[in-house]
C-alpha positions as CSV (number, residue, x, y, z in Angstrom):
1,X,9.2,-24.4,-22.2
2,X,5.9,-25.4,-23.6
3,X,3.2,-23.0,-24.7
4,X,1.0,-23.5,-21.6
5,X,3.9,-22.7,-19.2
6,X,4.8,-19.7,-21.3
7,X,1.2,-18.4,-21.2
8,X,1.1,-18.9,-17.4
9,X,4.3,-17.0,-16.9
10,X,3.1,-14.2,-19.1
11,X,-0.2,-14.0,-17.2
12,X,1.7,-14.0,-13.9
13,X,4.0,-11.1,-15.1
14,X,0.9,-9.1,-16.1
15,X,-0.6,-9.7,-12.6
16,X,2.7,-8.6,-11.0
17,X,2.8,-5.4,-13.1
18,X,-0.7,-4.6,-12.1
19,X,0.0,-5.2,-8.4
20,X,3.1,-3.0,-8.6
21,X,1.1,-0.2,-10.1
22,X,-1.4,-0.4,-7.3
23,X,1.2,-0.5,-4.6
24,X,3.0,2.5,-6.2
25,X,-0.2,4.4,-5.8
26,X,-0.1,3.5,-2.1
27,X,3.6,4.6,-1.9
28,X,2.8,7.9,-3.7
29,X,-0.1,8.7,-1.4
30,X,1.9,7.8,1.8
31,X,4.8,9.9,0.6
32,X,2.4,12.8,-0.1
33,X,1.0,12.7,3.4
34,X,4.5,12.3,5.0
35,X,5.7,15.3,3.1
36,X,2.6,17.2,3.9
37,X,1.5,17.6,0.3
38,X,-1.8,16.0,1.4
39,X,-3.5,16.1,4.7
40,X,-4.4,12.4,4.9
41,X,-5.4,9.3,3.1
42,X,-7.5,6.3,3.9
43,X,-6.7,2.9,2.3
44,X,-9.5,0.3,2.1
45,X,-9.4,-3.2,0.8
46,X,-9.2,-6.8,1.9
47,X,-6.8,-7.7,4.6
48,X,-3.5,-9.1,3.7
49,X,-3.1,-7.3,0.4
50,X,-0.1,-5.2,1.6
51,X,-1.6,-1.8,2.3
52,X,-0.2,-1.4,5.8
53,X,3.1,-3.1,5.0
54,X,3.6,-0.8,1.9
55,X,2.9,2.3,4.0
56,X,5.2,1.2,6.8
57,X,8.0,0.4,4.3
58,X,7.6,3.7,2.5
59,X,7.7,5.7,5.7
60,X,10.7,3.8,6.9
61,X,12.5,4.6,3.6
62,X,11.7,8.2,4.0
63,X,12.9,8.2,7.7
64,X,9.5,9.3,8.9
65,X,8.6,8.3,12.5
66,X,5.4,6.3,12.6
67,X,2.8,4.8,14.9
68,X,0.7,2.0,13.6
69,X,-2.8,2.0,14.9
70,X,-4.8,-1.2,14.6
71,X,-5.3,-1.5,10.8
72,X,-9.1,-1.7,11.5
73,X,-10.3,1.5,12.9
74,X,-13.8,2.6,13.5
75,X,-14.7,6.1,12.4
76,X,-14.5,7.3,16.0
77,X,-11.1,5.6,16.4
78,X,-9.9,7.3,13.3
79,X,-11.1,10.7,14.6
80,X,-9.4,10.1,17.9
81,X,-6.1,9.0,16.4
82,X,-3.3,11.6,16.8
């Protein structure tokens, strides 16, 4: 493996480590709400980054029933959500 490929792999690994750390925060917060340690949490960020998927997977692993509301809620929609 040449040096350029090695550097690219190293940079990719660093990005994956950073992504996993951020997704772990999402998992921890979702678990906190599911176990009623926290009353709620709002995740914001660009679409397609894994926020909803990570929460759904976490709740499924915990065996917590879930209802997914459209991932884009207005403030009123969030207030009216059960």
